[in-house]
FIDREN-59411 format. One record per residue (C-alpha): residue in three letters; y, x, z. Coordinates in steps of 0.05 Angstrom, whole numbers, padded with zeros to 5 digits. Each point is the difference from the previous one (the first is absolute). Example, Ala and Ser with C-alpha at 12.3 -4.5 7.8 and 13.67 -1.06 7.14 Angstrom:
# residues 2
{pt 'ala',{-00090,00246,00156}},
{pt 'ser',{00069,00027,-00013}},
This chain:
# residues 347
{pt 'unk',{-01012,-01125,00702}},
{pt 'unk',{00042,00049,-00041}},
{pt 'unk',{-00062,00034,-00029}},
{pt 'unk',{-00034,-00066,-00014}},
{pt 'unk',{00061,-00027,-00037}},
{pt 'unk',{00008,00063,-00041}},
{pt 'unk',{-00073,-00001,-00018}},
{pt 'unk',{00000,-00074,-00018}},
{pt 'unk',{00030,00006,-00069}},
{pt 'unk',{-00052,00053,-00018}},
{pt 'unk',{-00056,-00047,00020}},
{pt 'unk',{00031,-00057,-00038}},
{pt 'unk',{00011,00045,-00061}},
{pt 'unk',{-00072,00023,00003}},
{pt 'unk',{-00024,-00072,00002}},
{pt 'unk',{00046,-00017,-00058}},
{pt 'unk',{-00027,00059,-00040}},
{pt 'unk',{-00072,-00024,00012}},
{pt 'unk',{00018,-00071,-00018}},
{pt 'unk',{00035,00020,-00064}},
{pt 'unk',{-00056,00047,-00019}},
{pt 'unk',{-00050,-00056,00010}},
{pt 'unk',{00042,-00048,-00042}},
{pt 'unk',{00005,00053,-00055}},
{pt 'unk',{-00076,00008,-00002}},
{pt 'unk',{-00011,-00076,00002}},
{pt 'unk',{00048,-00012,-00057}},
{pt 'unk',{-00031,00057,-00041}},
{pt 'unk',{-00068,-00033,00007}},
{pt 'unk',{00028,-00070,-00011}},
{pt 'unk',{00033,00027,-00063}},
{pt 'unk',{-00069,00001,-00033}},
{pt 'unk',{-00007,-00075,00009}},
{pt 'unk',{00071,-00012,-00024}},
{pt 'unk',{-00011,00044,-00061}},
{pt 'unk',{-00065,-00038,-00015}},
{pt 'unk',{00038,-00066,00002}},
{pt 'unk',{00056,00029,-00043}},
{pt 'unk',{-00049,00029,-00050}},
{pt 'unk',{-00023,-00069,-00023}},
{pt 'unk',{00013,-00022,-00072}},
{pt 'unk',{00031,00065,-00025}},
{pt 'unk',{-00005,00038,-00064}},
{pt 'unk',{-00035,00065,00014}},
{pt 'unk',{-00013,00064,-00039}},
{pt 'unk',{-00075,00001,-00018}},
{pt 'unk',{-00037,00054,00038}},
{pt 'unk',{00058,00013,00049}},
{pt 'unk',{-00005,-00061,00044}},
{pt 'unk',{-00013,00038,00064}},
{pt 'unk',{00056,00049,-00012}},
{pt 'unk',{00050,-00055,-00009}},
{pt 'unk',{-00028,-00040,00058}},
{pt 'unk',{00011,00060,00045}},
{pt 'unk',{00071,00005,-00025}},
{pt 'unk',{00010,-00073,00017}},
{pt 'unk',{-00028,00013,00070}},
{pt 'unk',{00048,00059,00006}},
{pt 'unk',{00057,-00046,-00017}},
{pt 'unk',{-00017,-00046,00058}},
{pt 'unk',{-00024,00053,00049}},
{pt 'unk',{00063,00042,-00009}},
{pt 'unk',{00042,-00058,00025}},
{pt 'unk',{-00022,00026,00069}},
{pt 'unk',{00042,00063,-00007}},
{pt 'unk',{00054,-00027,00048}},
{pt 'unk',{-00054,-00013,00053}},
{pt 'unk',{-00028,00070,-00008}},
{pt 'unk',{00070,00029,00004}},
{pt 'unk',{00013,-00039,00063}},
{pt 'unk',{-00066,00022,00031}},
{pt 'unk',{00015,00074,-00012}},
{pt 'unk',{00071,-00007,00025}},
{pt 'unk',{-00023,-00036,00063}},
{pt 'unk',{-00052,00054,00012}},
{pt 'unk',{00054,00053,-00006}},
{pt 'unk',{00041,-00035,00053}},
{pt 'unk',{-00061,-00007,00046}},
{pt 'unk',{-00023,00072,-00009}},
{pt 'unk',{00011,00047,00058}},
{pt 'unk',{-00008,00065,-00038}},
{pt 'unk',{00057,00023,-00046}},
{pt 'unk',{-00048,00026,-00052}},
{pt 'unk',{-00033,-00069,-00005}},
{pt 'unk',{00068,-00033,-00008}},
{pt 'unk',{00019,00048,-00056}},
{pt 'unk',{-00065,-00011,-00037}},
{pt 'unk',{00008,-00075,00005}},
{pt 'unk',{00071,00003,-00026}},
{pt 'unk',{-00022,00044,-00058}},
{pt 'unk',{-00056,-00050,-00015}},
{pt 'unk',{00051,-00057,00003}},
{pt 'unk',{00042,00028,-00057}},
{pt 'unk',{-00050,-00015,-00057}},
{pt 'unk',{-00013,-00068,00031}},
{pt 'unk',{00074,-00015,00000}},
{pt 'unk',{00004,00023,-00073}},
{pt 'unk',{-00061,-00042,-00017}},
{pt 'unk',{00031,-00061,00033}},
{pt 'unk',{00063,00008,-00043}},
{pt 'unk',{-00039,00015,-00064}},
{pt 'unk',{-00049,-00058,00009}},
{pt 'unk',{00042,-00055,00031}},
{pt 'unk',{00074,00014,-00012}},
{pt 'unk',{00014,00037,-00065}},
{pt 'unk',{-00045,-00043,-00044}},
{pt 'unk',{00041,-00060,00022}},
{pt 'unk',{00066,00031,-00020}},
{pt 'unk',{00027,-00013,-00070}},
{pt 'unk',{00051,00049,-00026}},
{pt 'unk',{00046,-00014,-00058}},
{pt 'unk',{00022,00063,-00037}},
{pt 'unk',{00055,00000,-00053}},
{pt 'unk',{00004,00045,-00060}},
{pt 'unk',{00049,00000,-00058}},
{pt 'unk',{-00024,00025,-00068}},
{pt 'unk',{00057,00008,-00050}},
{pt 'unk',{00002,00005,-00075}},
{pt 'unk',{-00025,-00070,-00018}},
{pt 'unk',{00007,-00011,-00075}},
{pt 'unk',{00053,-00046,-00028}},
{pt 'unk',{-00051,-00050,-00029}},
{pt 'unk',{-00030,-00014,00069}},
{pt 'unk',{00032,-00036,00059}},
{pt 'unk',{00012,00039,00064}},
{pt 'unk',{-00050,-00028,00049}},
{pt 'unk',{-00026,00007,00072}},
{pt 'unk',{-00075,00000,00005}},
{pt 'unk',{-00048,00004,00059}},
{pt 'unk',{-00060,00046,-00006}},
{pt 'unk',{-00059,-00010,00047}},
{pt 'unk',{-00071,00024,-00003}},
{pt 'unk',{-00066,00007,00037}},
{pt 'unk',{00004,-00066,00038}},
{pt 'unk',{-00075,00007,00014}},
{pt 'unk',{-00009,-00071,00023}},
{pt 'unk',{-00068,00000,00034}},
{pt 'unk',{-00029,00041,00057}},
{pt 'unk',{00066,00026,00026}},
{pt 'unk',{00053,-00039,-00038}},
{pt 'unk',{00006,-00069,00032}},
{pt 'unk',{00028,-00067,-00021}},
{pt 'unk',{00062,00003,00045}},
{pt 'unk',{00019,00067,-00031}},
{pt 'unk',{-00004,-00028,-00071}},
{pt 'unk',{00042,-00060,00021}},
{pt 'unk',{00052,00046,00032}},
{pt 'unk',{00002,00043,-00063}},
{pt 'unk',{00015,-00060,-00044}},
{pt 'unk',{00053,-00026,00048}},
{pt 'unk',{00034,00068,00001}},
{pt 'unk',{-00002,00006,-00076}},
{pt 'unk',{00033,-00068,-00006}},
{pt 'unk',{00056,00023,00047}},
{pt 'unk',{00016,00061,-00043}},
{pt 'unk',{00027,-00039,-00060}},
{pt 'unk',{-00031,00047,-00051}},
{pt 'unk',{-00009,-00018,-00073}},
{pt 'unk',{-00075,00012,-00001}},
{pt 'unk',{-00058,00028,00040}},
{pt 'unk',{-00047,00052,-00029}},
{pt 'unk',{-00068,00009,00035}},
{pt 'unk',{-00036,00064,-00017}},
{pt 'unk',{-00072,-00020,00017}},
{pt 'unk',{-00051,00008,00055}},
{pt 'unk',{00007,-00072,00023}},
{pt 'unk',{-00066,-00001,00037}},
{pt 'unk',{-00045,00036,00050}},
{pt 'unk',{-00064,-00039,00010}},
{pt 'unk',{00038,-00067,00001}},
{pt 'unk',{-00023,-00070,00014}},
{pt 'unk',{-00035,-00036,-00057}},
{pt 'unk',{00056,-00051,-00008}},
{pt 'unk',{00048,00045,-00037}},
{pt 'unk',{00044,-00056,-00026}},
{pt 'unk',{00008,-00031,00069}},
{pt 'unk',{00011,00067,00035}},
{pt 'unk',{00053,00021,-00050}},
{pt 'unk',{00034,-00068,00000}},
{pt 'unk',{00064,00026,00034}},
{pt 'unk',{00016,00035,-00065}},
{pt 'unk',{00014,-00068,-00031}},
{pt 'unk',{00062,-00003,00045}},
{pt 'unk',{00034,00059,-00034}},
{pt 'unk',{00067,-00023,-00028}},
{pt 'unk',{00004,00052,-00055}},
{pt 'unk',{-00046,00023,-00056}},
{pt 'unk',{-00057,00046,00021}},
{pt 'unk',{-00037,00049,-00044}},
{pt 'unk',{-00064,00035,00020}},
{pt 'unk',{-00058,00046,-00017}},
{pt 'unk',{-00065,00011,00036}},
{pt 'unk',{-00020,00063,00038}},
{pt 'unk',{-00063,00040,00011}},
{pt 'unk',{-00022,-00042,00060}},
{pt 'unk',{00006,-00062,-00044}},
{pt 'unk',{-00043,00029,-00056}},
{pt 'unk',{-00062,00027,00036}},
{pt 'unk',{00027,00072,00006}},
{pt 'unk',{-00019,-00011,00057}},
{pt 'unk',{-00001,-00074,00013}},
{pt 'unk',{-00038,-00065,-00010}},
{pt 'unk',{-00007,-00032,-00069}},
{pt 'unk',{00059,-00046,00008}},
{pt 'unk',{00048,00020,-00055}},
{pt 'unk',{-00008,-00062,-00043}},
{pt 'unk',{00006,-00047,00060}},
{pt 'unk',{00060,00038,00025}},
{pt 'unk',{00037,-00004,-00066}},
{pt 'unk',{-00012,-00075,-00001}},
{pt 'unk',{00023,-00008,00073}},
{pt 'unk',{00064,00039,-00014}},
{pt 'unk',{00016,-00040,-00063}},
{pt 'unk',{-00013,-00065,00038}},
{pt 'unk',{00051,00022,00053}},
{pt 'unk',{00054,00016,-00051}},
{pt 'unk',{-00010,00076,-00006}},
{pt 'unk',{00000,00026,-00072}},
{pt 'unk',{-00054,00052,-00010}},
{pt 'unk',{00028,00047,-00054}},
{pt 'unk',{-00057,00050,-00010}},
{pt 'unk',{-00007,00017,-00074}},
{pt 'unk',{00060,-00043,-00017}},
{pt 'unk',{00073,00006,-00021}},
{pt 'unk',{00051,-00053,00018}},
{pt 'unk',{00075,-00005,-00003}},
{pt 'unk',{00042,-00014,00062}},
{pt 'unk',{00076,00003,00004}},
{pt 'unk',{00003,00049,-00058}},
{pt 'unk',{-00054,00045,00031}},
{pt 'unk',{-00069,00009,-00028}},
{pt 'unk',{-00053,-00002,00054}},
{pt 'unk',{-00067,00034,-00013}},
{pt 'unk',{-00059,-00001,00047}},
{pt 'unk',{-00056,00052,00000}},
{pt 'unk',{-00069,-00008,00030}},
{pt 'unk',{-00023,00042,00059}},
{pt 'unk',{-00017,00073,-00013}},
{pt 'unk',{-00068,-00003,00032}},
{pt 'unk',{-00020,-00072,-00015}},
{pt 'unk',{00031,-00013,-00068}},
{pt 'unk',{00021,00030,-00067}},
{pt 'unk',{00072,00021,00008}},
{pt 'unk',{-00003,00058,-00050}},
{pt 'unk',{-00017,-00047,-00057}},
{pt 'unk',{00052,-00050,00023}},
{pt 'unk',{00054,00054,00006}},
{pt 'unk',{-00016,00022,-00071}},
{pt 'unk',{00004,-00071,-00027}},
{pt 'unk',{00058,-00028,00041}},
{pt 'unk',{00045,00060,00010}},
{pt 'unk',{00003,00027,-00070}},
{pt 'unk',{00070,00024,-00016}},
{pt 'unk',{00061,00007,00046}},
{pt 'unk',{00030,-00061,00033}},
{pt 'unk',{00062,00007,00044}},
{pt 'unk',{-00010,-00067,00036}},
{pt 'unk',{-00073,00001,00018}},
{pt 'unk',{-00029,-00009,00070}},
{pt 'unk',{-00072,00024,00008}},
{pt 'unk',{-00041,-00027,00058}},
{pt 'unk',{-00065,00035,00021}},
{pt 'unk',{-00038,00009,00065}},
{pt 'unk',{-00010,00075,00003}},
{pt 'unk',{00056,00050,-00010}},
{pt 'unk',{-00047,00047,-00038}},
{pt 'unk',{-00003,-00053,-00055}},
{pt 'unk',{00069,00023,-00021}},
{pt 'unk',{-00028,00065,-00025}},
{pt 'unk',{-00022,-00042,-00060}},
{pt 'unk',{00070,-00028,-00014}},
{pt 'unk',{00034,00034,-00059}},
{pt 'unk',{00068,00030,00014}},
{pt 'unk',{00056,-00048,-00014}},
{pt 'unk',{-00045,-00061,-00004}},
{pt 'unk',{00028,-00034,00063}},
{pt 'unk',{00061,-00005,00044}},
{pt 'unk',{-00040,00003,00064}},
{pt 'unk',{-00072,-00005,00024}},
{pt 'unk',{-00019,-00039,00062}},
{pt 'unk',{-00062,00017,00042}},
{pt 'unk',{-00032,-00001,00069}},
{pt 'unk',{-00071,00022,00022}},
{pt 'unk',{00017,00058,00046}},
{pt 'unk',{00023,-00040,00061}},
{pt 'unk',{00048,00058,00009}},
{pt 'unk',{-00058,00032,00038}},
{pt 'unk',{-00005,-00060,00047}},
{pt 'unk',{-00008,00045,00061}},
{pt 'unk',{00049,00059,00000}},
{pt 'unk',{-00030,00061,00033}},
{pt 'unk',{00023,00072,-00012}},
{pt 'unk',{-00038,00035,-00055}},
{pt 'unk',{-00059,-00048,00002}},
{pt 'unk',{00034,-00058,-00035}},
{pt 'unk',{00024,00043,-00058}},
{pt 'unk',{-00070,00030,-00008}},
{pt 'unk',{-00032,-00068,-00003}},
{pt 'unk',{00051,-00025,-00050}},
{pt 'unk',{-00011,00061,-00044}},
{pt 'unk',{-00075,-00015,00000}},
{pt 'unk',{00011,-00071,-00027}},
{pt 'unk',{00059,00008,-00048}},
{pt 'unk',{00011,00054,-00052}},
{pt 'unk',{00076,-00002,00006}},
{pt 'unk',{00045,00002,00062}},
{pt 'unk',{00031,-00067,-00017}},
{pt 'unk',{-00012,-00033,00067}},
{pt 'unk',{00062,-00037,00024}},
{pt 'unk',{00067,-00010,-00034}},
{pt 'unk',{00032,00016,-00067}},
{pt 'unk',{-00025,00057,-00043}},
{pt 'unk',{00018,00031,-00067}},
{pt 'unk',{-00063,00011,-00041}},
{pt 'unk',{-00015,00023,-00070}},
{pt 'unk',{-00007,-00073,-00020}},
{pt 'unk',{00064,-00022,00034}},
{pt 'unk',{00019,-00026,00068}},
{pt 'unk',{-00053,-00029,00046}},
{pt 'unk',{00011,-00037,00065}},
{pt 'unk',{-00058,-00001,00050}},
{pt 'unk',{00002,-00049,00058}},
{pt 'unk',{-00040,00014,00064}},
{pt 'unk',{-00026,-00071,00001}},
{pt 'unk',{-00013,-00053,00052}},
{pt 'unk',{-00072,00003,00024}},
{pt 'unk',{-00054,00047,00026}},
{pt 'unk',{-00068,00026,-00019}},
{pt 'unk',{-00048,00046,00037}},
{pt 'unk',{00031,-00001,00069}},
{pt 'unk',{00037,-00064,00020}},
{pt 'unk',{00063,00040,00016}},
{pt 'unk',{00067,00022,-00028}},
{pt 'unk',{00038,00058,00031}},
{pt 'unk',{00067,00024,-00026}},
{pt 'unk',{-00007,-00043,-00063}},
{pt 'unk',{00017,-00072,00017}},
{pt 'unk',{-00016,-00056,-00049}},
{pt 'unk',{00055,00004,-00052}},
{pt 'unk',{00035,-00044,-00051}},
{pt 'unk',{00038,00043,-00049}},
{pt 'unk',{00061,-00034,-00030}},
{pt 'unk',{00019,00037,-00063}},
{pt 'unk',{00067,-00013,-00034}},
{pt 'unk',{-00002,00016,-00074}},
{pt 'unk',{00074,00012,-00014}},
{pt 'unk',{00044,00026,-00057}},
């Protein structure tokens, strides 16, 4: 009886491992059907439909990470050989990290506070929220947008600045999908990003601008406007627009109380020295998945300057880069949670 009882848990663990492995496989296959259902009535990038469909399938299939982790762990418990247990535990580590990166960290919403001093006398000291890269679409879901708006309303900031990349193969009904933005209790100013302007992305820029304006978001690309003694200037995306011409026309001459909003940090290479108080940008996702050496290498291949996350002094002035909210490529965040940056512009 003693030996039967001691062996029982191993038998049960082995059965559990098989059951979880079967459930993982079943969900992975079922993910194709779920992705096909979810793919309906979306904007898509011409010529890249299959690539984005596979990413949507990955979004749903990767929800099985906890099942796979449980199967490997149960197999480790059931294994009789020490070497097998060690191998299973080693295999469980990336599955545990994947579970966190896919299902936990993207649902977190960090608020980070920064004070920038030296605001000019003619402008009011203000607290602004900077967000970027919402990427509503394949990976960015409705509940996350609603939660973002609710959190912004709780912060009591004077305005929200959104630095582009609103979409990632979104549903066709842009105005309806972005309707939570109408609940913002403060002014909101925005530009579009490369995924909104076919670089890459579907041809939805005009529809997106209309949807944002209908939901109370002021699109400021190519415009100047006054707000609380500050001059707000918006520049188009570096890859999908004409920011160099706009910078030449809108940023001529120094201005101590100018806020410049653009999607990509590299755009601020075009900003003349002394022409703004601070630039606001996103685009980099802060790397999105932080891995030693590899993340920095990938960021250096997509941006000319190492302005990836936080406040930087550049030749054109100060630039603040937010790591953003959403995801592209892999539906994961690791070490870079979705972030609202609250920036106090103080005397």
